[in-house]
N, C-alpha and C positions, 0 to 999 in steps of 0.2 A: 091323513096318514093317521100311521097305525099309535097306540099310546095303552100304554098298561095302567090299568082302571080298577080304583078302589072304590067301589059303589056304594059302603057303607060302611065301618065302621067297624073292621075285624082283624083277625090274623092275617098272615101273610096269602095262606091258601085261598081266600075273596078277593084275590086280582085276579085279569082274564085280562086278556090282547081283547082291543077292539079296534075300528073304525071311528074316528074326529074328527072335527073341521080344525082344519088348519089355523091358526092363532097371526094373526096381521101388528106389525109393531105399528102403536099410537105415535105421539111426538114423545120424542123424550129415549124411544126404545129402542129397541132388535131384536132381529130376527136370527134365532143359533139355529142352524144343524146342529142338533146332540150328533157328538162322539165317542162318549161316555155319561153315566150321571151314576152319582154314590146313592146309595138308605143310609142316610145319616140317621142319627138313632131319633130326633126327634121325629123324622118320616116315620118309622115303624112306632112309638108311643103313640103321638096323636092317631096315627091308622087305626090303632088299638079302641082306643077313649072317643074318640072322635075332636076335631077342630072345628069350634063357633061358627068360624069363615068360609069355612067351605063349604063349596056348591057340588054338590054327588051328580055324577062319579068324577071324585077326583085323581089329578094322576100326581104320583110321589115323587121326587126324586130332586133335592136341596139342593146338592152339589151336583153343579152342570159343566162339562168342557167341550168346547163344540168351536167352528165357526161360523161367522156371521154371515147367512145368507143376505139380508135387508136391512135396511136404516128407516127407519122412522124421521118423520122431518124433526129436526132438531137434535138429530143424534150425528152430527156434526165433526169430534174426534175420532170416530172409528172409519174403518171400510171395508166392504163387501169383500170375505176372507180375509179378513184376522181373524187367528186362530186365537179364542181367549176361554177364563173361564169365571167361576164366580160362583159364591152360597144364593141361594135362590131368597122369598122371600114366601113364607110358609101361609101367608092367607091366598097365594094364587096357583094355579097349574106349575107344576116339577117340570124335572127333565126326563121322565120317563116315559117320553114320545119322540120321533124323529124329526121335531121342530118346537123348540118355545120360546119365548118371550124375557126380555129382561128390558131392567131400566139398565141405558149409556151411562148413568155413569155408577154401578154396581158391579162390572164386568175390568176383568183384569187382563192385557194382555198375558196370553199363556208364553212361558220364559224359553226360548230357546234349547234344546237339547231335555225339555219334558215330553213324555208323551200325554195323550188327555185322558190315560186311564192317571197317572202320573199326579195332573190337573187338580183332580176331584180331590186329593189327597194337601191339596197344600190351604185349601179352607177350613179342615179341619183343627180339633184343638188341639191337637196331638202333636201334629207334625210343625202347623204355621208357623212358632215361635222359634223355631233353628232353621224356617230358609225364608224369612221376610227380608232381609238381608239380602240374601241372594239372590232374591229375585229381579231385585231393583237394580242389578248386576246386571242379568240377562242371559247366565250363563250358569247351567247347575254342574257345580263340581262332579266326577265320577263316584266320587264315595258317600255324595249326600242320595245324589240320584237310585245307586243301591240300596240305600235307609228304604228311599220313598217307594223301590219294589220292592225290600221285604215287607213294608205297612202295609201296602196292598193287598195283599193276605191276609189281615183284619181287621177290611173294611168288605162289605160287597158290594163288588161292582158290576156294573153293566155296560154294555156295550151295544148301543142300535144297529140292528145290520140292515141292508136294504132290500 
């Protein structure tokens, strides 16, 4: 699969696209086909100075939205085809790839009416408090959807294209 890789700590111009082995879910994990991944502030701060648990080359992208493609054993609360979003584990490979792995307990269903790009913003500290109750309802009112769309302009958003 293709992924955006960081070979060593450094500035964004050190990132490059390359082929890497596809990950496969272990017990309690899901395999997510990435539709959108956000460059979280933690991503770029640690990318510049290193993170002790990273193995290089490392895949950045803490904020991810996509569709479940495969279930690991014991990931029974989800189904293949479910649209989801989540904030990843900083010590694991992230979402700047075609597929990524996530613990089944750490993902959430993508609310109806929310795009994948908007989904990666929900975990962002600046927008999460406003949307937490709305997400439980499963639908996003137009006004909040417009707010989320405007907020996208303030955050780096990447879409992985086949």
